[in-house]
C-alpha positions in Angstrom: 125.9 136.0 122.5 129.1 133.7 123.5 127.3 131.4 126.2 123.8 130.2 126.7 122.5 130.9 130.4 119.4 131.2 132.3 119.8 134.8 132.1 120.0 134.9 128.1 117.4 132.3 127.8 115.1 134.8 130.0 116.4 137.7 127.9 115.4 135.8 124.6 111.7 135.3 126.1 111.2 139.1 126.9 112.5 139.7 123.4 109.7 137.3 121.9 107.0 138.7 123.9 108.0 142.5 123.4 108.0 141.5 119.3 104.7 140.2 119.6 103.2 142.9 121.8 104.8 145.6 119.9 105.4 148.1 122.9 107.4 147.9 126.0 104.7 148.9 128.1 102.1 145.9 126.6 105.0 143.6 127.0 105.7 144.5 130.6 102.0 144.0 131.5 102.2 140.5 130.1 105.4 139.3 131.8 104.2 140.9 135.0 107.7 143.0 135.1 108.4 146.8 134.9 108.4 148.6 131.5 112.0 149.7 132.4 112.9 146.0 133.2 111.8 145.2 129.5 113.7 147.9 128.3 117.0 147.1 130.2 116.8 143.6 128.9 116.5 144.6 125.4 119.5 146.7 125.9 121.5 144.1 127.1 120.2 141.5 124.5 121.0 143.9 122.0 124.6 144.4 123.6 125.1 140.6 123.6 124.0 139.7 120.0 125.7 142.8 118.6 122.8 143.8 116.3 119.8 145.9 116.8 116.6 144.6 117.0 114.3 147.5 117.3 114.5 150.8 115.6 113.0 153.5 118.3 110.7 156.0 116.2 108.7 158.8 118.2 108.2 156.4 121.4 107.8 153.4 119.2 109.6 150.3 118.6 110.0 149.2 115.1 111.0 145.7 114.3 114.3 145.1 112.5 114.6 142.5 109.6 117.2 141.2 112.2 114.3 141.0 114.7 112.0 139.2 112.7 115.1 136.4 112.2 115.8 135.8 115.4 112.0 135.9 116.3 111.5 132.9 113.7 114.7 130.8 115.3 113.1 131.5 118.7 110.0 129.7 117.6 111.5 127.0 116.1 113.7 126.6 119.1 110.6 126.5 121.2 109.2 123.5 118.9 111.9 121.7 119.2 111.7 122.1 123.1 108.3 121.1 122.9 108.9 118.0 120.8 111.5 117.0 123.1 109.3 117.3 126.0 106.9 114.7 124.4 109.6 112.5 123.5 110.5 112.5 127.3 107.4 111.7 128.1 107.1 108.7 125.5 110.5 107.5 126.9 108.9 107.4 130.5 106.1 105.7 129.4 107.1 103.3 126.7 110.7 103.1 126.6 111.1 104.9 123.3 109.8 108.1 121.5 109.4 106.1 118.0 108.3 102.8 116.9 108.8 101.8 113.0 106.5 98.9 112.4 106.1 96.5 109.6 103.2 94.1 109.2 102.1 91.8 106.8 99.2 92.6 104.5 96.7 90.5 106.6 96.9 92.2 109.4 97.4 95.7 108.2 94.0 97.0 107.1 92.6 97.3 110.5 94.2 95.3 113.4 97.8 96.9 113.3 96.3 100.4 112.5 94.3 99.8 115.8 97.4 99.2 117.8 98.9 102.3 116.4 95.8 104.5 117.1 95.8 103.1 120.9 99.6 103.5 121.4 98.7 107.2 120.0 96.0 107.8 122.3 98.3 107.6 124.9 100.7 110.1 123.9 100.0 112.0 120.2 103.6 113.0 120.1 104.6 109.6 119.7 106.4 108.6 116.3 105.2 106.1 114.5 105.9 104.4 110.8 103.7 101.4 109.4 105.1 99.4 106.5 102.9 96.5 104.9 104.8 94.0 102.9 105.3 90.3 102.9 106.2 87.9 105.8 109.9 87.4 104.6 110.0 91.2 104.3 108.9 91.9 107.4 111.4 89.3 109.0 114.7 90.9 106.6 113.3 94.6 107.9 113.2 93.9 111.7 116.7 91.9 111.5 118.5 94.8 109.4 117.2 97.2 111.9 115.2 99.1 109.0 112.1 98.3 111.4 112.0 97.9 115.2 109.2 95.2 115.6 107.4 93.3 112.6 104.2 91.5 112.8 104.7 88.0 110.8 103.1 84.8 109.4 104.3 81.9 111.4 106.2 79.9 111.6 109.6 81.6 110.5 113.1 80.8 111.7 115.7 83.4 112.7 118.7 83.6 114.4 118.6 87.1 115.2 115.1 87.7 116.2 112.9 86.9 119.0 109.8 85.1 117.6 106.5 85.8 119.9 103.5 83.7 118.7 100.5 85.9 119.3 97.3 84.0 117.8 96.1 81.1 115.6 92.9 81.7 113.7 90.7 79.5 111.6 89.9 80.6 108.0 86.3 81.4 107.0 84.3 80.9 103.6 83.4 84.2 102.6 80.4 84.4 99.9 77.6 87.0 98.5 74.4 86.8 100.7 72.6 85.6 97.9 74.9 82.8 97.2 73.4 79.2 97.7 76.6 78.5 100.2 75.2 81.0 102.2 72.2 79.3 103.5 74.6 76.4 105.0 76.0 76.7 108.4 79.3 75.4 107.4 80.9 75.1 104.2 83.1 72.4 103.4 85.9 71.6 100.5 83.5 69.5 98.6 81.2 72.4 98.4 83.8 74.4 96.2 83.0 72.2 93.3 82.1 73.9 90.3 82.6 77.2 92.0 84.9 80.5 90.6 87.4 80.8 93.5 88.8 84.4 94.2 92.6 83.6 95.6 95.7 85.6 96.9 98.3 86.2 94.1 101.1 86.6 96.7 104.4 86.1 95.0 106.0 85.0 98.2 103.3 81.9 98.4 104.5 79.2 95.9 101.2 77.1 96.0 97.9 78.6 97.2 96.9 76.6 100.1 93.2 76.5 99.3 93.9 75.3 95.7 96.0 72.5 97.0 93.3 71.6 99.6 91.0 71.1 96.7 93.5 69.2 94.5 94.1 66.9 97.7 90.1 66.5 97.9 89.7 65.9 94.0 87.6 69.0 93.7 87.4 70.6 90.6 86.5 74.3 90.4 84.9 76.3 87.5 87.9 78.8 87.5 89.7 81.4 89.6 90.7 85.1 89.9 93.8 85.9 91.4 93.9 89.3 92.9 96.1 91.2 96.0 94.7 90.7 99.3 93.3 93.8 99.4 91.0 93.3 96.8 89.5 90.0 97.4 86.7 90.8 99.5 85.6 93.6 97.1 85.8 90.9 94.4 83.5 88.7 96.7 81.0 91.4 97.3 80.8 92.1 93.8 80.0 88.4 92.8 83.2 87.7 91.3 83.6 84.2 93.4 84.1 83.2 96.7 86.9 82.8 98.9 88.5 81.3 101.8 90.8 83.5 104.1 91.6 84.5 107.8 88.8 86.2 109.6 90.9 89.0 111.0 91.5 90.3 107.2 87.8 89.7 106.4 86.6 91.5 109.4 88.6 94.4 109.0 88.1 94.9 105.1 84.3 94.5 105.4 81.2 96.4 106.1 77.7 95.3 106.7 76.8 97.3 103.6 79.0 94.9 101.4 76.7 92.1 101.5 79.1 89.4 102.2 78.5 86.2 104.4 81.1 84.5 106.5 80.6 80.7 106.9 82.9 78.3 109.0 85.3 76.1 106.6 86.1 72.6 107.1 88.7 70.9 107.2 90.0 73.7 109.0 92.6 76.0 107.8 94.3 77.8 110.3 96.8 80.8 110.0 99.3 81.8 112.8 100.5 85.3 113.5 103.1 86.5 115.5 105.4 89.6 116.6 109.4 89.6 116.0 111.9 91.9 117.3 115.5 92.2 118.1 116.8 91.0 121.6 117.6 94.9 122.5 113.7 95.4 122.5 112.9 92.6 124.8 112.4 95.1 127.8 110.8 97.8 125.7 107.6 98.7 127.7 105.7 99.7 124.5 105.8 95.6 123.8 103.7 95.1 127.1 101.0 97.9 125.6 101.1 96.4 122.6 100.2 93.2 124.0 97.8 94.3 126.4 95.7 96.3 123.3 96.2 93.2 121.0 94.4 91.0 123.6 91.8 93.2 123.5 91.4 93.7 120.1 91.2 90.1 119.4 88.5 89.5 121.3 86.6 91.2 119.0 87.3 89.0 116.2 85.8 85.5 115.7 87.5 82.3 115.7 90.9 83.4 117.3 92.8 81.2 119.7 95.6 83.5 121.9 99.1 82.0 122.5 100.8 82.1 125.3 102.3 85.6 124.8 98.7 87.3 124.9 96.9 84.7 127.1 97.8 86.5 130.3 98.8 89.6 131.9 102.1 90.5 132.1 
């Protein structure tokens, strides 16, 4: 078949129906055309391809191995066309058909996955990848185009990226519900005296802000357990110690059955997060969608102050 045109595509569609139906009469009924029309189309297709697709045995059509291979190719072609259709719909709605996201761990346990879920509810064929990494690694990934957008801990500086502050939140103190500090309305740094702390072991952070705060106030702790941020709340739930962390991560990781109490902490420890992207992404419709969804999601978390990018409708 030297040239692909509307007629050859029609012939392939008739062949597909014929292959599935098994008889020309059934294919004709399915397609709403005459049986002779099916036969003519098959004969023309076989002539154009230069191969025999069916053997004619006692008024029956028996598919050849070549017909099976052609049928499989047509199915793949139809799948590609359907994928292309969904990509076009995504391009129309979001300005892109795929999105590669890099995000800090603190937002990757629930907040960013919920954004992804909202995006896919709009278009299930939208292609998304999500990688969890340190804030510095997120910045490098977006700068090098290995990721399209990134969620980072602020502040950061970049000559390449647009940095869009999203929100700031105040840390909460987490402890088992049976812990004596759970009876207080607020936990202060002096209350950490003689407590065993569970802290992050993030290698990208040279000094732990909670330990630094305790040191500044001359508060001696009983000891510490350093752990990956993904296990800190589980350690608290299992009575290893208490911790101070941002409420986004805490809420995303904890369930009511975990038996962990959360209390305001003083003096305030703030965490700021934002979105970074390259300049060529500034007009992408998907960013407006993520801002709207981000604003709605953050309304469900405690002690969150929205920055300008999320504070008003675009």
